[in-house]
C-alpha positions in Angstrom: 83.7 116.8 78.8 87.3 116.8 77.7 90.0 114.8 79.3 92.7 116.5 81.4 95.5 117.8 79.1 98.7 115.7 79.3 100.5 119.0 78.4 99.5 120.8 81.3 100.0 118.0 83.7 97.5 116.6 86.2 95.5 119.1 88.1 95.7 119.4 91.9 94.4 116.4 93.7 90.7 117.8 94.2 90.7 118.4 90.3 91.6 114.8 89.5 88.8 113.4 91.7 86.4 115.9 90.3 87.4 114.6 86.8 86.2 110.9 87.9 83.1 112.3 89.6 82.1 114.0 86.3 83.0 111.2 84.2 80.9 108.8 86.1 77.9 111.4 86.4 78.3 111.9 82.4 78.1 108.1 81.8 74.9 108.0 84.0 73.4 111.2 82.3 73.7 109.8 78.8 72.3 106.3 79.8 75.5 104.6 79.2 75.4 103.0 82.7 72.7 102.9 85.4 75.4 102.0 88.0 77.3 103.8 90.5 80.9 103.4 90.2 83.9 103.7 92.6 87.5 104.6 91.3 89.9 101.6 91.6 92.6 102.1 94.3 95.3 102.0 91.4 93.7 105.0 89.7 93.8 107.0 93.1 97.5 106.0 93.6 98.3 106.9 90.1 96.6 110.5 90.4 98.2 111.1 93.7 101.7 110.1 92.5 101.4 112.1 89.2 100.1 115.2 91.2 103.2 114.9 93.5 105.8 113.9 90.8 104.6 115.5 87.6 106.7 118.8 87.9 109.9 116.9 88.6 109.1 114.5 85.7 108.4 117.3 83.2 111.7 119.2 84.3 113.7 115.9 83.7 114.5 115.7 87.2 112.7 112.3 87.4 112.7 109.7 84.5 109.8 107.5 83.5 111.5 104.5 85.2 111.5 106.6 88.4 107.8 107.3 88.2 107.3 103.3 87.6 109.6 102.5 90.7 107.5 105.0 92.7 104.3 103.4 91.7 105.5 100.0 92.3 106.7 100.7 95.8 103.5 102.5 96.8 101.7 99.5 95.3 103.9 97.2 97.3 103.7 98.9 100.6 99.9 98.6 100.2 100.0 95.0 99.5 102.2 94.4 102.4 99.8 96.4 104.8 96.9 94.2 103.3 98.7 90.9 103.8 99.6 91.9 107.5 95.9 92.7 108.1 94.8 89.4 106.5 97.2 87.6 108.7 95.9 89.4 111.8 92.3 88.6 111.0 92.8 85.0 110.6 95.1 84.7 113.6 93.2 86.9 116.2 89.5 86.5 115.0 89.4 82.9 114.4 90.3 80.4 111.7 87.0 79.4 110.4 87.5 81.9 107.6 84.6 84.1 108.8 86.6 87.1 109.5 84.4 89.9 108.8 84.6 92.8 110.9 81.4 94.6 111.9 81.2 98.0 110.3 81.3 99.8 113.5 84.9 98.4 114.3 86.1 99.2 110.7 89.1 101.5 110.5 91.9 102.5 108.0 95.4 102.8 107.7 97.0 106.2 107.1 
């Protein structure tokens, strides 16, 4: 399986995730690893940002520095949400550091 071509740019979002799935399946199929992998959230952020920003970057409307700034800002916002959730956990669910949320109460930020 060949990696996606940089010249063509990143494929649409489903294609990017298909690439990761096929990569993990290939590692398993050849016996390189018996484990199930998940994609690091940074890889998801990078794939989404490249999908959104690639055409503007290739046209010259965005610079490499613009891509770096976009990635940093998305990363920073995620960290800020995570920090706020961590503070909420400790303040509102007890301070004994056992702040695990039962699975049926888990949610997500969109």
